[in-house]
C-alpha positions as CSV (number, residue, x, y, z in Angstrom):
1,X,17.9,69.5,52.2
2,X,20.5,67.3,50.3
3,X,23.6,66.8,51.8
4,X,27.2,66.4,50.3
5,X,29.5,63.9,52.8
6,X,33.4,63.2,51.8
7,X,35.2,60.8,53.8
8,X,37.5,57.7,54.0
9,X,37.7,54.2,54.4
10,X,39.8,52.3,54.9
11,X,41.4,49.6,52.0
12,X,41.1,46.8,54.2
13,X,37.7,47.8,54.9
14,X,36.6,47.6,51.6
15,X,38.1,46.8,48.1
16,X,41.9,46.0,47.0
17,X,44.1,46.4,50.0
18,X,46.2,43.4,48.7
19,X,46.5,45.7,45.5
20,X,47.0,48.7,46.4
21,X,49.5,47.8,49.2
22,X,51.7,46.2,46.8
23,X,51.9,48.4,44.1
24,X,53.3,51.4,45.7
25,X,52.1,54.7,43.4
26,X,49.1,52.9,42.1
27,X,45.9,55.4,42.0
28,X,42.3,54.2,40.9
29,X,39.7,56.4,40.2
30,X,35.7,55.0,39.4
31,X,34.6,56.1,36.4
32,X,31.1,54.9,36.9
33,X,29.7,54.5,40.5
34,X,26.8,53.3,41.5
35,X,23.0,53.5,40.7
36,X,20.5,52.4,42.9
37,X,18.6,49.0,42.0
38,X,21.4,47.7,39.6
39,X,23.6,44.4,41.0
40,X,26.8,45.9,38.7
41,X,28.3,48.8,40.8
42,X,31.8,50.9,39.9
43,X,32.5,48.6,36.8
44,X,35.0,50.8,34.5
45,X,37.5,51.5,36.6
46,X,40.9,53.8,35.9
47,X,44.3,53.3,36.9
48,X,47.2,55.0,37.3
49,X,50.6,55.3,38.4
50,X,51.9,52.3,37.8
51,X,53.7,49.2,35.6
52,X,50.1,47.6,33.7
53,X,51.8,44.1,33.8
54,X,52.7,45.0,37.7
55,X,48.2,45.8,38.2
56,X,47.4,42.8,36.2
57,X,49.4,40.7,38.4
58,X,48.0,42.3,42.0
59,X,44.2,42.5,40.1
60,X,45.1,38.7,39.4
61,X,45.6,38.3,43.0
62,X,43.2,40.0,44.9
63,X,40.4,38.9,47.1
64,X,38.1,41.2,45.8
65,X,37.7,40.9,42.5
66,X,36.1,38.4,40.7
67,X,37.7,39.8,37.3
68,X,38.8,41.8,35.4
69,X,39.6,43.0,31.6
70,X,41.7,45.5,30.5
71,X,39.5,48.2,28.1
72,X,42.7,50.6,27.3
73,X,45.8,51.2,28.1
74,X,47.8,54.9,27.6
75,X,51.0,54.6,28.7
76,X,50.7,54.0,32.3
77,X,47.5,54.4,33.0
78,X,44.6,51.3,32.1
79,X,41.0,51.1,31.8
80,X,39.3,48.7,33.3
81,X,36.2,46.7,33.9
82,X,35.8,44.8,37.3
83,X,33.6,42.5,39.2
84,X,33.4,42.8,42.3
85,X,33.0,40.0,44.8
86,X,29.6,40.1,47.2
87,X,31.0,41.9,49.9
88,X,32.0,44.6,48.1
89,X,28.9,44.7,46.5
90,X,27.4,45.0,49.8
91,X,29.5,47.5,51.7
92,X,28.5,50.2,48.8
93,X,25.3,49.9,49.5
94,X,25.8,50.0,52.9
95,X,27.3,53.6,52.1
96,X,24.2,54.8,49.5
97,X,21.5,52.6,51.6
98,X,19.9,52.9,48.1
99,X,19.3,56.4,49.2
100,X,22.1,58.0,48.3
101,X,24.1,58.3,45.5
102,X,27.8,58.3,45.2
103,X,29.7,60.8,43.4
104,X,33.3,60.3,43.1
105,X,35.5,57.8,44.5
106,X,39.3,57.0,44.2
107,X,41.7,54.8,46.4
108,X,45.3,55.5,46.4
109,X,47.7,54.0,49.0
110,X,45.9,51.9,51.8
111,X,42.1,54.2,51.5
112,X,39.7,55.4,49.5
113,X,38.4,58.3,48.8
114,X,34.4,59.1,49.2
115,X,32.2,62.2,48.1
116,X,28.5,61.0,48.7
117,X,25.1,62.9,47.7
118,X,22.7,62.0,50.9
119,X,19.3,63.3,50.7
120,X,19.3,64.5,53.7
121,X,21.4,65.2,57.1
122,X,19.6,62.4,58.6
123,X,19.7,60.0,56.0
124,X,23.4,59.9,56.1
125,X,23.5,59.3,60.7
126,X,21.6,56.7,60.1
127,X,23.8,55.4,57.4
128,X,26.9,56.5,59.1
129,X,25.9,55.2,62.5
130,X,24.3,52.0,60.6
131,X,27.4,51.5,58.4
132,X,30.4,51.8,61.2
133,X,28.0,48.8,63.7
134,X,28.7,46.8,60.6
135,X,32.8,47.0,60.1
136,X,32.9,50.0,58.1
137,X,34.7,52.9,59.4
138,X,33.8,55.9,57.6
139,X,36.0,58.7,58.4
140,X,34.4,61.9,57.2
141,X,36.5,65.0,56.7
142,X,33.1,67.6,55.5
143,X,29.8,67.5,55.5
144,X,28.0,70.2,54.0
145,X,24.5,70.8,53.2
146,X,23.0,72.1,49.8
147,X,20.9,74.8,50.7
148,X,19.1,75.3,47.0
149,X,21.2,77.7,46.0
150,X,23.4,76.8,42.8
151,X,26.9,77.5,45.0
152,X,26.4,75.5,47.0
153,X,27.0,72.2,45.0
154,X,30.4,72.8,44.9
155,X,31.1,74.5,48.4
156,X,31.1,77.9,46.9
157,X,30.6,81.0,48.9
158,X,27.7,82.8,46.9
159,X,30.5,85.9,46.8
160,X,32.3,83.3,44.7
161,X,29.9,81.7,42.1
162,X,29.4,85.8,41.8
163,X,32.8,86.6,41.0
164,X,33.2,83.1,39.3
165,X,30.5,83.7,37.1
166,X,31.3,87.4,35.7
167,X,34.7,86.8,35.0
168,X,33.3,83.8,33.0
169,X,30.7,86.4,31.4
170,X,33.5,88.9,30.5
171,X,35.7,86.7,29.2
172,X,38.6,87.0,31.6
173,X,39.1,83.6,31.1
174,X,39.9,83.9,27.4
175,X,42.5,83.7,25.6
176,X,43.4,86.3,24.8
177,X,41.7,88.1,28.5
178,X,38.7,90.1,27.7
179,X,38.7,91.8,30.2
180,X,41.4,92.1,33.9
181,X,41.1,91.7,37.7
182,X,40.6,95.6,37.3
183,X,37.6,94.9,34.8
184,X,36.1,92.5,36.7
185,X,36.5,94.8,40.0
186,X,34.3,98.1,38.4
187,X,31.1,97.8,40.2
188,X,31.4,95.4,42.7
189,X,31.5,96.1,46.6
190,X,34.6,94.8,47.4
191,X,38.5,95.8,46.6
192,X,40.5,95.2,44.0
193,X,42.5,92.7,46.3
194,X,39.2,90.9,47.9
195,X,38.3,90.2,44.2
196,X,41.1,88.3,44.0
197,X,41.4,86.7,46.6
198,X,37.2,85.6,46.0
199,X,38.4,84.2,42.0
200,X,41.3,82.5,43.9
201,X,39.4,80.3,46.7
202,X,36.3,80.2,44.8
203,X,39.0,78.4,41.4
204,X,40.6,76.3,44.3
205,X,37.4,74.8,46.1
206,X,36.1,74.1,42.5
207,X,39.6,71.9,41.6
208,X,39.1,70.9,44.7
209,X,35.4,69.5,44.7
210,X,36.2,68.0,41.3
211,X,39.0,66.7,40.2
212,X,41.3,66.2,43.0
213,X,39.0,64.0,45.2
214,X,41.2,61.2,47.1
215,X,44.3,62.9,44.7
216,X,46.4,64.9,47.2
217,X,44.0,67.4,47.9
218,X,43.8,68.1,51.6
219,X,46.1,70.5,51.6
220,X,43.9,73.2,50.2
221,X,42.1,75.5,52.6
222,X,38.6,75.1,53.6
223,X,36.7,78.1,51.2
224,X,36.1,81.5,52.9
225,X,33.9,84.7,51.6
């Protein structure tokens, strides 16, 4: 079944090691990652948390960058188009092996953080072995198989998915609220406290899976029923 893998690779083995190591606090988020069969990969990149001129100087001296053009600047945030060297394109194709899809990829400090969807767990196993043997160490932090249940796409338990959907439909997230925890608990087979914990854990998992990939989310707890 489809499998989502989260992991990290050293910037020194992948991309922008020079830029990330010389610009403290810089965060990199790739807007468009890769499409199978296309030559251009990760063309649009958000650069955040550092002075734009300092970032541009670092990119100019980065050996993994062929060319860069700034499309927009918003304070200390820039949207740039980057043409990468063949090595970066090759390494990213190695990770996907023409079969997988990179859902998210962020760079900060000295590492890149990836979330990749593989058709099966076996596809990932073969790709991971091949990448490691060819000098791209992928440090896996989590592997999650999708079982066809909508909840599994974002790592939610069935209970968390149920309470989040119930909360949205009953107006718990509306301003002003149309219901509170007591209202959500009516008709449920769990206690008020258990419902509250399930709701908070579900929200935490959604934030981690959609907003915090590579953005300091290591402290978040693993999901539980």
